[in-house]
Each structure stands twice: as C-alpha cells, then as structure tokens.
C-alpha positions in Angstrom: 30.5 65.5 76.3 33.8 64.7 78.0 35.0 62.3 75.6 34.1 64.9 72.8 36.0 67.4 74.6 39.1 65.1 75.4 39.2 63.8 71.7 38.9 67.3 70.2 41.8 68.6 72.5 43.8 65.3 71.8 43.3 65.9 67.9 44.3 69.6 68.0 47.4 68.9 69.9 48.3 66.3 67.7 48.0 68.5 64.8 50.1 71.2 66.1 52.8 68.6 66.8 52.8 67.8 62.9 
C-alpha cells in the first residue's frame, strides 16, 4: 500500500515537472 501510494505520488510529480 505504501509503495503504491509513493509510486503514484512520485509519478504524478514527474508529470507535473514535464
């Protein structure tokens, strides 16, 4: 659960930066 949440948050942040 924590891994999924962290991965989703990091992925979203990456998209925002791009």
